[in-house]
KEZAMI-690308 format. One record per atom (N, C-alpha, C): x, y, z; residue number from 1; residue in one letter; atom name. Coordinates in Angstrom, 1 decimal, always signed. Layout:
! residues N
      xx      yy      zz    k  r   a
       X       Y       Z  NUM  A  CA
...
This chain:
! residues 195
      xx      yy      zz    k  r   a
    +0.8    -1.2    +0.0    1  M   N
    +0.0    +0.0    +0.0    1  M  CA
    +0.9    +1.2    +0.0    1  M   C
    +2.0    +1.2    +0.8    2  S   N
    +2.8    +2.4    +0.8    2  S  CA
    +3.4    +2.7    -0.6    2  S   C
    +3.7    +1.7    -1.4    3  F   N
    +4.2    +1.9    -2.7    3  F  CA
    +3.2    +2.6    -3.5    3  F   C
    +1.9    +2.3    -3.4    4  A   N
    +0.8    +2.8    -4.2    4  A  CA
    +0.6    +4.3    -3.8    4  A   C
    +0.7    +4.6    -2.5    5  V   N
    +0.6    +6.0    -2.0    5  V  CA
    +1.7    +6.9    -2.6    5  V   C
    +3.0    +6.3    -2.5    6  A   N
    +4.1    +7.1    -3.1    6  A  CA
    +3.9    +7.3    -4.6    6  A   C
    +3.5    +6.3    -5.3    7  A   N
    +3.3    +6.4    -6.7    7  A  CA
    +2.2    +7.4    -7.1    7  A   C
    +1.1    +7.5    -6.3    8  L   N
    +0.1    +8.5    -6.6    8  L  CA
    +0.6    +9.9    -6.3    8  L   C
    +1.4   +10.1    -5.2    9  A   N
    +1.9   +11.4    -4.9    9  A  CA
    +2.9   +11.9    -6.0    9  A   C
    +3.7   +11.0    -6.5   10  V   N
    +4.7   +11.3    -7.5   10  V  CA
    +4.0   +11.7    -8.9   10  V   C
    +2.9   +10.9    -9.2   11  A   N
    +2.1   +11.2   -10.3   11  A  CA
    +1.4   +12.5   -10.2   11  A   C
    +1.0   +12.9    -9.0   12  A   N
    +0.3   +14.2    -8.9   12  A  CA
    +1.3   +15.3    -9.1   12  A   C
    +2.5   +15.2    -8.5   13  L   N
    +3.5   +16.2    -8.7   13  L  CA
    +4.0   +16.3   -10.1   13  L   C
    +4.0   +15.2   -10.8   14  A   N
    +4.4   +15.2   -12.2   14  A  CA
    +3.5   +16.0   -13.1   14  A   C
    +2.2   +16.2   -12.7   15  Q   N
    +1.2   +17.0   -13.4   15  Q  CA
    +1.5   +18.5   -13.2   15  Q   C
    +2.3   +18.8   -12.3   16  S   N
    +2.6   +20.2   -12.0   16  S  CA
    +3.5   +20.8   -13.1   16  S   C
    +3.4   +22.2   -13.3   17  A   N
    +4.2   +22.8   -14.3   17  A  CA
    +5.7   +22.9   -14.0   17  A   C
    +6.0   +22.8   -12.7   18  S   N
    +7.4   +23.0   -12.3   18  S  CA
    +7.8   +21.8   -11.4   18  S   C
    +8.4   +20.8   -11.9   19  V   N
    +8.8   +19.6   -11.2   19  V  CA
   +10.3   +19.5   -11.1   19  V   C
   +10.9   +19.2    -9.9   20  T   N
   +12.3   +19.0    -9.7   20  T  CA
   +12.5   +17.6    -9.3   20  T   C
   +13.4   +16.9   -10.0   21  S   N
   +13.8   +15.5    -9.7   21  S  CA
   +15.2   +15.6    -9.0   21  S   C
   +15.4   +14.8    -8.0   22  E   N
   +16.6   +14.9    -7.2   22  E  CA
   +17.1   +13.5    -6.8   22  E   C
   +18.3   +13.3    -6.8   23  A   N
   +18.9   +12.0    -6.3   23  A  CA
   +20.1   +12.3    -5.5   23  A   C
   +20.4   +11.5    -4.5   24  G   N
   +21.5   +11.8    -3.7   24  G  CA
   +21.8   +10.7    -2.7   24  G   C
   +22.8   +11.0    -1.8   25  V   N
   +23.2   +10.0    -0.8   25  V  CA
   +23.5   +10.8    +0.5   25  V   C
   +23.2   +10.1    +1.6   26  A   N
   +23.4   +10.7    +2.9   26  A  CA
   +24.2    +9.8    +3.8   26  A   C
   +25.0   +10.5    +4.6   27  Y   N
   +25.7    +9.8    +5.7   27  Y  CA
   +24.8    +9.8    +6.8   27  Y   C
   +24.4    +8.6    +7.3   28  A   N
   +23.4    +8.6    +8.4   28  A  CA
   +24.0    +8.2    +9.7   28  A   C
   +23.9    +9.0   +10.8   29  A   N
   +24.3    +8.6   +12.1   29  A  CA
   +23.1    +8.0   +12.8   29  A   C
   +23.3    +6.8   +13.2   30  V   N
   +22.1    +6.0   +13.8   30  V  CA
   +22.4    +5.7   +15.3   30  V   C
   +21.4    +6.0   +16.2   31  S   N
   +21.6    +5.6   +17.6   31  S  CA
   +20.3    +4.9   +18.0   31  S   C
   +20.3    +4.0   +18.9   32  G   N
   +19.2    +3.3   +19.4   32  G  CA
   +19.0    +2.0   +18.6   32  G   C
   +18.1    +1.2   +19.0   33  M   N
   +17.8    -0.1   +18.3   33  M  CA
   +16.5    -0.6   +18.7   33  M   C
   +15.8    -1.1   +17.7   34  R   N
   +14.4    -1.7   +18.0   34  R  CA
   +14.6    -3.2   +18.3   34  R   C
   +14.2    -3.6   +19.5   35  S   N
   +14.4    -5.0   +19.8   35  S  CA
   +13.3    -5.9   +19.5   35  S   C
   +12.1    -5.4   +19.1   36  Y   N
   +10.9    -6.2   +18.7   36  Y  CA
   +10.6    -7.1   +20.0   36  Y   C
   +10.6    -8.4   +19.8   37  A   N
   +10.2    -9.3   +20.9   37  A  CA
   +11.4    -9.9   +21.5   37  A   C
   +12.6    -9.4   +21.3   38  A   N
   +13.9    -9.9   +21.9   38  A  CA
   +14.4    -9.0   +22.9   38  A   C
   +14.0    -9.1   +24.2   39  P   N
   +14.3    -8.1   +25.2   39  P  CA
   +15.8    -7.9   +25.4   39  P   C
   +16.6    -9.0   +25.1   40  D   N
   +18.0    -8.9   +25.4   40  D  CA
   +18.8    -8.4   +24.2   40  D   C
   +18.2    -7.9   +23.1   41  L   N
   +18.9    -7.3   +22.0   41  L  CA
   +19.2    -5.9   +22.4   41  L   C
   +20.5    -5.7   +22.8   42  T   N
   +20.9    -4.5   +23.4   42  T  CA
   +22.1    -3.8   +22.8   42  T   C
   +22.8    -4.4   +21.8   43  N   N
   +24.0    -3.9   +21.3   43  N  CA
   +23.8    -3.5   +19.8   43  N   C
   +23.7    -2.2   +19.5   44  A   N
   +23.6    -1.7   +18.1   44  A  CA
   +24.9    -1.7   +17.5   44  A   C
   +25.1    -2.6   +16.5   45  K   N
   +26.4    -2.7   +15.8   45  K  CA
   +26.6    -1.6   +14.7   45  K   C
   +25.5    -1.1   +14.2   46  T   N
   +25.5    -0.1   +13.1   46  T  CA
   +25.3    +1.2   +13.7   46  T   C
   +26.4    +2.0   +13.7   47  S   N
   +26.3    +3.4   +14.2   47  S  CA
   +26.2    +4.4   +13.0   47  S   C
   +26.5    +4.0   +11.9   48  S   N
   +26.5    +4.9   +10.7   48  S  CA
   +26.4    +4.0    +9.4   48  S   C
   +25.8    +4.6    +8.3   49  L   N
   +25.8    +3.9    +7.1   49  L  CA
   +25.4    +5.0    +6.0   49  L   C
   +25.6    +4.6    +4.8   50  M   N
   +25.3    +5.5    +3.6   50  M  CA
   +23.8    +5.1    +3.2   50  M   C
   +23.0    +6.2    +3.0   51  V   N
   +21.6    +6.0    +2.6   51  V  CA
   +21.3    +6.7    +1.3   51  V   C
   +21.0    +5.9    +0.3   52  P   N
   +20.6    +6.5    -1.0   52  P  CA
   +19.2    +7.0    -1.0   52  P   C
   +18.9    +8.1    -1.7   53  F   N
   +17.5    +8.6    -1.7   53  F  CA
   +17.2    +9.3    -3.0   53  F   C
   +15.9    +9.4    -3.2   54  A   N
   +15.4   +10.1    -4.4   54  A  CA
   +14.2   +11.0    -4.0   54  A   C
   +14.0   +12.1    -4.6   55  R   N
   +12.9   +13.0    -4.3   55  R  CA
   +12.4   +13.7    -5.5   55  R   C
   +11.1   +13.9    -5.5   56  V   N
   +10.4   +14.7    -6.5   56  V  CA
    +9.7   +15.8    -5.8   56  V   C
    +9.8   +17.1    -6.3   57  S   N
    +9.2   +18.2    -5.6   57  S  CA
    +8.6   +19.2    -6.7   57  S   C
    +7.8   +20.1    -6.1   58  T   N
    +7.2   +21.1    -7.0   58  T  CA
    +7.1   +22.4    -6.2   58  T   C
    +7.0   +23.5    -6.9   59  E   N
    +6.9   +24.8    -6.2   59  E  CA
    +5.4   +25.1    -5.9   59  E   C
    +5.2   +25.7    -4.7   60  L   N
    +3.9   +26.2    -4.4   60  L  CA
    +4.1   +27.7    -4.2   60  L   C
    +4.0   +28.5    -5.3   61  G   N
    +4.4   +29.9    -5.2   61  G  CA
    +5.8   +30.1    -5.2   61  G   C
    +6.3   +31.3    -4.7   62  D   N
    +7.7   +31.6    -4.8   62  D  CA
    +8.5   +31.0    -3.6   62  D   C
    +7.8   +30.8    -2.5   63  D   N
    +8.6   +30.5    -1.3   63  D  CA
    +8.4   +29.1    -0.7   63  D   C
    +7.4   +28.3    -1.2   64  W   N
    +7.1   +27.0    -0.7   64  W  CA
    +7.4   +25.9    -1.6   64  W   C
    +7.9   +24.7    -1.1   65  R   N
    +8.1   +23.5    -1.9   65  R  CA
    +7.4   +22.4    -1.3   65  R   C
    +6.8   +21.5    -2.1   66  L   N
    +6.1   +20.3    -1.6   66  L  CA
    +6.8   +19.1    -2.3   66  L   C
    +7.3   +18.2    -1.5   67  G   N
    +8.0   +17.0    -2.1   67  G  CA
    +7.7   +15.7    -1.6   67  G   C
    +7.9   +14.6    -2.3   68  V   N
    +7.8   +13.3    -1.8   68  V  CA
    +9.2   +12.6    -2.1   68  V   C
    +9.6   +11.7    -1.2   69  S   N
   +10.9   +11.1    -1.3   69  S  CA
   +10.8    +9.6    -0.9   69  S   C
   +11.9    +8.9    -1.2   70  Y   N
   +12.1    +7.6    -0.8   70  Y  CA
   +13.6    +7.4    -0.4   70  Y   C
   +13.8    +6.7    +0.7   71  S   N
   +15.1    +6.4    +1.2   71  S  CA
   +15.2    +4.9    +1.6   71  S   C
   +16.4    +4.3    +1.4   72  Y   N
   +16.6    +3.0    +1.8   72  Y  CA
   +17.6    +3.0    +2.9   72  Y   C
   +17.2    +2.6    +4.1   73  I   N
   +18.1    +2.5    +5.3   73  I  CA
   +18.3    +1.0    +5.5   73  I   C
   +19.4    +0.5    +5.0   74  G   N
   +19.6    -1.0    +5.0   74  G  CA
   +20.6    -1.5    +5.9   74  G   C
   +20.3    -2.8    +6.3   75  D   N
   +21.3    -3.6    +7.1   75  D  CA
   +21.7    -2.9    +8.4   75  D   C
   +20.8    -2.6    +9.2   76  L   N
   +21.1    -2.1   +10.6   76  L  CA
   +21.3    -3.4   +11.4   76  L   C
   +22.5    -3.6   +11.9   77  K   N
   +22.8    -4.8   +12.6   77  K  CA
   +22.9    -4.6   +14.2   77  K   C
   +22.5    -5.6   +14.9   78  G   N
   +22.5    -5.6   +16.3   78  G  CA
   +22.9    -6.9   +16.9   78  G   C
   +23.1    -7.0   +18.2   79  S   N
   +23.4    -8.3   +18.8   79  S  CA
   +22.9    -8.3   +20.2   79  S   C
   +22.9    -9.4   +20.8   80  G   N
   +22.5    -9.5   +22.2   80  G  CA
   +22.9   -10.9   +22.8   80  G   C
   +22.7   -11.0   +24.1   81  I   N
   +23.0   -12.3   +24.7   81  I  CA
   +21.8   -12.6   +25.7   81  I   C
   +21.1   -13.7   +25.3   82  S   N
   +20.0   -14.1   +26.2   82  S  CA
   +20.4   -15.0   +27.3   82  S   C
   +19.9   -14.9   +28.5   83  P   N
   +20.3   -15.7   +29.6   83  P  CA
   +19.9   -17.2   +29.4   83  P   C
   +19.0   -17.4   +28.5   84  T   N
   +18.6   -18.8   +28.2   84  T  CA
   +18.5   -19.0   +26.7   84  T   C
   +18.3   -20.2   +26.2   85  A   N
   +18.1   -20.5   +24.8   85  A  CA
   +16.8   -20.0   +24.3   85  A   C
   +15.9   -19.6   +25.2   86  N   N
   +14.6   -19.1   +24.8   86  N  CA
   +14.7   -17.6   +24.6   86  N   C
   +15.2   -17.2   +23.4   87  I   N
   +15.6   -15.8   +23.2   87  I  CA
   +14.4   -14.8   +23.3   87  I   C
   +13.2   -15.3   +22.9   88  F   N
   +12.0   -14.5   +22.9   88  F  CA
   +11.1   -14.6   +24.1   88  F   C
   +11.6   -15.4   +25.1   89  R   N
   +11.0   -15.6   +26.3   89  R  CA
    +9.5   -16.1   +26.2   89  R   C
    +9.4   -17.1   +25.2   90  D   N
    +8.1   -17.7   +25.0   90  D  CA
    +7.7   -18.6   +26.2   90  D   C
    +6.6   -18.4   +26.9   91  P   N
    +6.3   -19.2   +28.0   91  P  CA
    +6.0   -20.7   +27.7   91  P   C
    +5.7   -20.9   +26.4   92  N   N
    +5.4   -22.3   +26.0   92  N  CA
    +6.7   -23.1   +25.6   92  N   C
    +7.8   -22.5   +25.7   93  I   N
    +9.1   -23.2   +25.4   93  I  CA
    +9.9   -23.4   +26.7   93  I   C
   +10.3   -24.6   +26.8   94  V   N
   +11.2   -24.9   +27.9   94  V  CA
   +12.6   -25.0   +27.3   94  V   C
   +13.6   -24.2   +27.8   95  S   N
   +14.9   -24.2   +27.2   95  S  CA
   +16.0   -24.3   +28.3   95  S   C
   +17.2   -24.6   +27.8   96  A   N
   +18.4   -24.7   +28.6   96  A  CA
   +18.7   -23.4   +29.2   96  A   C
   +19.2   -23.4   +30.5   97  Q   N
   +19.7   -22.2   +31.1   97  Q  CA
   +21.1   -21.9   +30.8   97  Q   C
   +21.3   -21.6   +29.5   98  V   N
   +22.6   -21.3   +29.0   98  V  CA
   +22.6   -20.0   +28.2   98  V   C
   +23.6   -19.2   +28.4   99  E   N
   +23.7   -17.9   +27.7   99  E  CA
   +23.8   -18.2   +26.2   99  E   C
   +22.9   -17.4   +25.5  100  T   N
   +22.8   -17.7   +24.0  100  T  CA
   +23.0   -16.4   +23.3  100  T   C
   +24.1   -16.2   +22.6  101  P   N
   +24.4   -15.0   +21.8  101  P  CA
   +23.5   -15.1   +20.5  101  P   C
   +23.0   -13.9   +20.0  102  F   N
   +22.2   -13.9   +18.8  102  F  CA
   +22.4   -12.5   +18.2  102  F   C
   +22.0   -12.5   +16.9  103  G   N
   +22.2   -11.3   +16.1  103  G  CA
   +20.8   -10.8   +15.5  103  G   C
   +20.8    -9.6   +14.9  104  S   N
   +19.7    -9.1   +14.2  104  S  CA
   +20.1    -8.3   +13.0  104  S   C
   +19.2    -8.2   +12.0  105  T   N
   +19.4    -7.3   +10.9  105  T  CA
   +18.1    -6.7   +10.5  105  T   C
   +18.1    -5.4   +10.3  106  E   N
   +16.8    -4.7   +10.0  106  E  CA
   +17.1    -3.8    +8.8  106  E   C
   +16.1    -3.8    +7.9  107  K   N
   +16.1    -3.0    +6.7  107  K  CA
   +14.8    -2.1    +6.8  107  K   C
   +15.0    -0.8    +6.5  108  I   N
   +13.9    +0.2    +6.5  108  I  CA
   +13.7    +0.9    +5.2  108  I   C
   +12.5    +0.9    +4.6  109  H   N
   +12.2    +1.7    +3.5  109  H  CA
   +11.4    +2.9    +4.0  109  H   C
   +11.9    +4.1    +3.7  110  E   N
   +11.3    +5.3    +4.2  110  E  CA
   +10.6    +6.1    +3.1  110  E   C
    +9.3    +6.3    +3.2  111  F   N
    +8.6    +7.1    +2.2  111  F  CA
    +8.2    +8.4    +2.9  111  F   C
    +8.7    +9.6    +2.3  112  G   N
    +8.5   +10.8    +3.0  112  G  CA
    +7.7   +11.8    +2.2  112  G   C
    +7.0   +12.7    +2.9  113  A   N
    +6.3   +13.9    +2.3  113  A  CA
    +6.8   +15.1    +3.1  113  A   C
    +7.3   +16.1    +2.4  114  D   N
    +7.8   +17.3    +3.1  114  D  CA
    +7.2   +18.6    +2.5  114  D   C
    +7.1   +19.5    +3.4  115  L   N
    +6.7   +20.9    +3.0  115  L  CA
    +7.8   +21.8    +3.5  115  L   C
    +8.5   +22.5    +2.5  116  R   N
    +9.6   +23.3    +2.9  116  R  CA
    +9.4   +24.8    +2.5  116  R   C
    +9.9   +25.7    +3.4  117  Y   N
    +9.9   +27.1    +3.1  117  Y  CA
   +11.3   +27.4    +2.6  117  Y   C
   +11.3   +28.2    +1.5  118  A   N
   +12.6   +28.6    +1.0  118  A  CA
   +12.9   +30.1    +1.2  118  A   C
   +14.1   +30.3    +1.9  119  W   N
   +14.6   +31.7    +2.0  119  W  CA
   +15.6   +31.9    +0.9  119  W   C
   +15.4   +32.9    +0.1  120  H   N
   +16.3   +33.2    -1.0  120  H  CA
   +17.4   +34.1    -0.5  120  H   C
   +18.6   +33.5    -0.3  121  L   N
   +19.7   +34.3    +0.3  121  L  CA
   +20.4   +35.1    -0.8  121  L   C
   +20.3   +34.7    -2.0  122  S   N
   +20.8   +35.4    -3.1  122  S  CA
   +20.2   +34.9    -4.4  122  S   C
   +20.6   +35.4    -5.5  123  D   N
   +20.0   +34.9    -6.8  123  D  CA
   +20.2   +33.4    -7.1  123  D   C
   +21.2   +32.9    -6.5  124  H   N
   +21.6   +31.5    -6.8  124  H  CA
   +21.6   +30.5    -5.6  124  H   C
   +21.4   +31.1    -4.4  125  I   N
   +21.5   +30.3    -3.2  125  I  CA
   +20.2   +30.4    -2.4  125  I   C
   +19.6   +29.3    -1.9  126  S   N
   +18.5   +29.4    -1.0  126  S  CA
   +18.6   +28.4    +0.1  126  S   C
   +17.9   +28.7    +1.2  127  L   N
   +17.9   +27.8    +2.4  127  L  CA
   +16.5   +27.3    +2.5  127  L   C
   +16.3   +26.0    +2.5  128  Q   N
   +15.0   +25.4    +2.6  128  Q  CA
   +14.9   +24.5    +3.9  128  Q   C
   +13.8   +24.7    +4.6  129  L   N
   +13.6   +23.9    +5.8  129  L  CA
   +12.1   +23.7    +6.1  129  L   C
   +11.8   +22.6    +6.8  130  G   N
   +10.4   +22.3    +7.1  130  G  CA
   +10.2   +20.9    +7.7  130  G   C
    +9.0   +20.6    +7.9  131  P   N
    +8.7   +19.2    +8.5  131  P  CA
    +8.6   +18.1    +7.4  131  P   C
    +8.9   +16.9    +7.8  132  V   N
    +8.8   +15.7    +7.0  132  V  CA
    +7.9   +14.7    +7.7  132  V   C
    +6.9   +14.2    +7.0  133  V   N
    +6.1   +13.1    +7.6  133  V  CA
    +6.6   +11.8    +6.8  133  V   C
    +7.1   +10.9    +7.6  134  S   N
    +7.7    +9.7    +7.0  134  S  CA
    +6.9    +8.4    +7.4  134  S   C
    +6.7    +7.6    +6.4  135  L   N
    +6.2    +6.2    +6.6  135  L  CA
    +7.3    +5.3    +6.6  135  L   C
    +7.6    +4.6    +7.7  136  F   N
    +8.7    +3.7    +7.8  136  F  CA
    +8.2    +2.3    +7.7  136  F   C
    +8.7    +1.5    +6.7  137  C   N
    +8.3    +0.1    +6.5  137  C  CA
    +9.6    -0.7    +6.8  137  C   C
    +9.5    -1.3    +8.0  138  S   N
   +10.7    -2.0    +8.5  138  S  CA
   +10.5    -3.5    +8.5  138  S   C
   +11.6    -4.2    +8.2  139  K   N
   +11.6    -5.7    +8.2  139  K  CA
   +12.9    -6.1    +8.9  139  K   C
   +12.7    -6.9   +10.0  140  A   N
   +13.9    -7.3   +10.8  140  A  CA
   +13.9    -8.9   +10.9  140  A   C
   +15.1    -9.4   +10.9  141  T   N
   +15.3   -10.8   +11.3  141  T  CA
   +16.2   -10.8   +12.6  141  T   C
   +15.6   -11.5   +13.5  142  I   N
   +16.3   -11.6   +14.8  142  I  CA
   +16.3   -13.1   +15.1  142  I   C
   +17.6   -13.6   +15.3  143  A   N
   +17.8   -15.1   +15.5  143  A  CA
   +17.1   -15.8   +14.3  143  A   C
   +16.1   -16.5   +14.6  144  N   N
   +15.5   -17.4   +13.5  144  N  CA
   +14.0   -16.9   +13.3  144  N   C
   +13.7   -15.6   +13.7  145  R   N
   +12.3   -15.1   +13.5  145  R  CA
   +12.4   -13.8   +12.7  145  R   C
   +11.3   -13.5   +11.9  146  S   N
   +11.2   -12.3   +11.2  146  S  CA
   +10.0   -11.5   +11.7  146  S   C
   +10.3   -10.1   +11.7  147  F   N
    +9.3    -9.2   +12.2  147  F  CA
    +9.1    -8.0   +11.2  147  F   C
    +8.0    -7.4   +11.1  148  S   N
    +7.8    -6.3   +10.2  148  S  CA
    +6.9    -5.2   +10.9  148  S   C
    +7.1    -4.0   +10.5  149  S   N
    +6.3    -2.9   +11.1  149  S  CA
    +6.2    -1.8   +10.1  149  S   C
    +5.1    -1.1   +10.2  150  T   N
    +4.8    +0.1    +9.3  150  T  CA
    +4.3    +1.2   +10.3  150  T   C
    +5.0    +2.3   +10.3  151  E   N
    +4.6    +3.4   +11.2  151  E  CA
    +4.9    +4.8   +10.6  151  E   C
    +4.1    +5.7   +10.9  152  A   N
    +4.3    +7.1   +10.5  152  A  CA
    +4.9    +7.9   +11.6  152  A   C
    +5.9    +8.7   +11.2  153  K   N
    +6.6    +9.6   +12.2  153  K  CA
    +6.9   +11.0   +11.6  153  K   C
    +7.0   +11.9   +12.5  154  L   N
    +7.3   +13.3   +12.1  154  L  CA
    +8.8   +13.6   +12.3  154  L   C
    +9.4   +14.2   +11.3  155  G   N
   +10.8   +14.6   +11.3  155  G  CA
   +11.0   +16.0   +10.8  155  G   C
   +12.2   +16.4   +10.5  156  A   N
   +12.5   +17.7   +10.0  156  A  CA
   +13.7   +17.7    +9.0  156  A   C
   +13.7   +18.6    +8.1  157  V   N
   +14.8   +18.7    +7.1  157  V  CA
   +15.2   +20.2    +6.9  157  V   C
   +16.5   +20.4    +6.6  158  A   N
   +17.0   +21.7    +6.2  158  A  CA
   +18.1   +21.5    +5.2  158  A   C
   +18.1   +22.2    +4.1  159  D   N
   +19.2   +22.1    +3.2  159  D  CA
   +19.5   +23.5    +2.5  159  D   C
   +20.7   +23.6    +2.1  160  L   N
   +21.2   +24.7    +1.4  160  L  CA
   +21.3   +24.3    -0.1  160  L   C
   +20.7   +25.2    -1.0  161  R   N
   +20.7   +24.8    -2.4  161  R  CA
   +21.5   +25.9    -3.2  161  R   C
   +22.3   +25.3    -4.1  162  F   N
   +23.1   +26.2    -5.0  162  F  CA
   +22.6   +26.0    -6.5  162  F   C
   +22.2   +27.0    -7.1  163  E   N
   +21.7   +26.9    -8.5  163  E  CA
   +22.9   +27.1    -9.4  163  E   C
   +23.2   +26.0   -10.1  164  L   N
   +24.4   +26.0   -11.0  164  L  CA
   +24.0   +26.6   -12.3  164  L   C
   +22.8   +26.2   -12.9  165  T   N
   +22.2   +26.7   -14.1  165  T  CA
   +20.7   +26.8   -13.8  165  T   C
   +19.9   +27.2   -14.8  166  K   N
   +18.5   +27.3   -14.6  166  K  CA
   +17.9   +25.9   -14.3  166  K   C
   +18.5   +24.8   -14.9  167  E   N
   +18.0   +23.5   -14.7  167  E  CA
   +18.6   +22.7   -13.6  167  E   C
   +19.9   +23.0   -13.3  168  W   N
   +20.7   +22.1   -12.3  168  W  CA
   +20.9   +22.8   -11.0  168  W   C
   +20.8   +22.0    -9.9  169  Q   N
   +21.1   +22.5    -8.6  169  Q  CA
   +21.9   +21.5    -7.8  169  Q   C
   +22.7   +21.9    -6.9  170  L   N
   +23.4   +21.1    -5.9  170  L  CA
   +22.8   +21.4    -4.5  170  L   C
   +22.6   +20.4    -3.7  171  A   N
   +22.1   +20.6    -2.4  171  A  CA
   +22.8   +19.9    -1.3  171  A   C
   +23.0   +20.5    -0.2  172  A   N
   +23.7   +19.9    +1.0  172  A  CA
   +22.8   +20.2    +2.2  172  A   C
   +22.5   +19.2    +3.0  173  G   N
   +21.7   +19.5    +4.2  173  G  CA
   +21.6   +18.4    +5.2  173  G   C
   +20.7   +18.6    +6.1  174  C   N
   +20.5   +17.6    +7.3  174  C  CA
   +19.1   +17.2    +7.4  174  C   C
   +18.9   +16.0    +7.8  175  R   N
   +17.5   +15.5    +8.0  175  R  CA
   +17.5   +14.6    +9.2  175  R   C
   +16.4   +14.9   +10.0  176  Y   N
   +16.3   +14.1   +11.3  176  Y  CA
   +15.0   +13.4   +11.3  176  Y   C
   +15.1   +12.1   +11.7  177  S   N
   +13.9   +11.3   +11.8  177  S  CA
   +14.0   +10.4   +13.0  177  S   C
   +12.9    +9.9   +13.5  178  R   N
   +12.9    +9.1   +14.7  178  R  CA
   +11.9    +7.9   +14.7  178  R   C
   +12.3    +6.9   +13.9  179  P   N
   +11.4    +5.7   +13.9  179  P  CA
   +11.5    +5.1   +15.3  179  P   C
   +10.7    +4.1   +15.6  180  T   N
   +10.6    +3.5   +17.0  180  T  CA
   +11.9    +3.1   +17.5  180  T   C
   +12.3    +3.6   +18.7  181  D   N
   +13.5    +3.3   +19.4  181  D  CA
   +14.8    +3.6   +18.7  181  D   C
   +14.7    +4.5   +17.7  182  R   N
   +16.0    +4.9   +17.0  182  R  CA
   +15.9    +6.5   +16.8  182  R   C
   +17.1    +7.0   +16.6  183  K   N
   +17.3    +8.4   +16.1  183  K  CA
   +18.2    +8.3   +14.9  183  K   C
   +17.8    +8.9   +13.8  184  I   N
   +18.6    +8.9   +12.6  184  I  CA
   +18.8   +10.3   +12.1  184  I   C
   +20.0   +10.7   +12.0  185  T   N
   +20.4   +12.1   +11.5  185  T  CA
   +21.2   +11.8   +10.2  185  T   C
   +20.6   +12.4    +9.2  186  Q   N
   +21.3   +12.2    +7.8  186  Q  CA
   +21.9   +13.5    +7.3  186  Q   C
   +23.2   +13.4    +6.9  187  F   N
   +23.9   +14.6    +6.3  187  F  CA
   +24.0   +14.2    +4.8  187  F   C
   +23.2   +15.0    +4.1  188  A   N
   +22.9   +14.6    +2.7  188  A  CA
   +23.6   +15.5    +1.7  188  A   C
   +23.9   +14.9    +0.5  189  F   N
   +24.3   +15.7    -0.7  189  F  CA
   +23.5   +15.2    -1.9  189  F   C
   +23.0   +16.1    -2.7  190  S   N
   +22.2   +15.6    -3.8  190  S  CA
   +22.4   +16.5    -5.0  190  S   C
   +21.9   +16.0    -6.1  191  V   N
   +21.9   +16.8    -7.4  191  V  CA
   +20.4   +16.8    -7.9  191  V   C
   +20.0   +18.0    -8.3  192  A   N
   +18.6   +18.2    -8.6  192  A  CA
   +18.5   +18.7   -10.0  192  A   C
   +17.4   +18.3   -10.8  193  Y   N
   +17.2   +18.8   -12.1  193  Y  CA
   +15.8   +19.3   -12.3  193  Y   C
   +15.6   +20.5   -12.8  194  S   N
   +14.3   +21.0   -13.1  194  S  CA
   +14.2   +21.3   -14.6  194  S   C
   +13.5   +20.6   -15.4  195  P   N
   +13.4   +20.9   -16.9  195  P  CA
   +12.7   +22.2   -17.2  195  P   C
């Protein structure tokens, strides 16, 4: 369903007279970890990673921008040590009282919608900032079980844009989001094209 919503939003923006397409990569600083049903999953092994993203936006007058985006936050790894072989503490399972190390991997697809205000600092430089509503679609594997989650969260974005030509822009900025039990700060660089 999230793919359908994103596709509809992109199609709606594509009907606009002024559409900007953007692609980039972000260095993401990650803190926290989602343990799902494994209470002893306590060690986040992934503190940073590179996040590719794409965005389509349109102008709403001279000062406002509306955009939709997609980011892939992949392979967030964690580990833990359960005091028994019953990692998920299932009351229906009798297990040996032996410490059991285990690992986790989580992948997150983030679909975002943002509304940005643009301050025109000069003819070729603008500062854009505003809120981002993100739909996080997460899939995790912990020990021998799989978990999934879909949740909407509010974040924020700010970036500085440099107009190279009428069609091409470079952007550098920061984005903050907070899916369940995590904080993700992305320092992004992108190239944008407006036909």
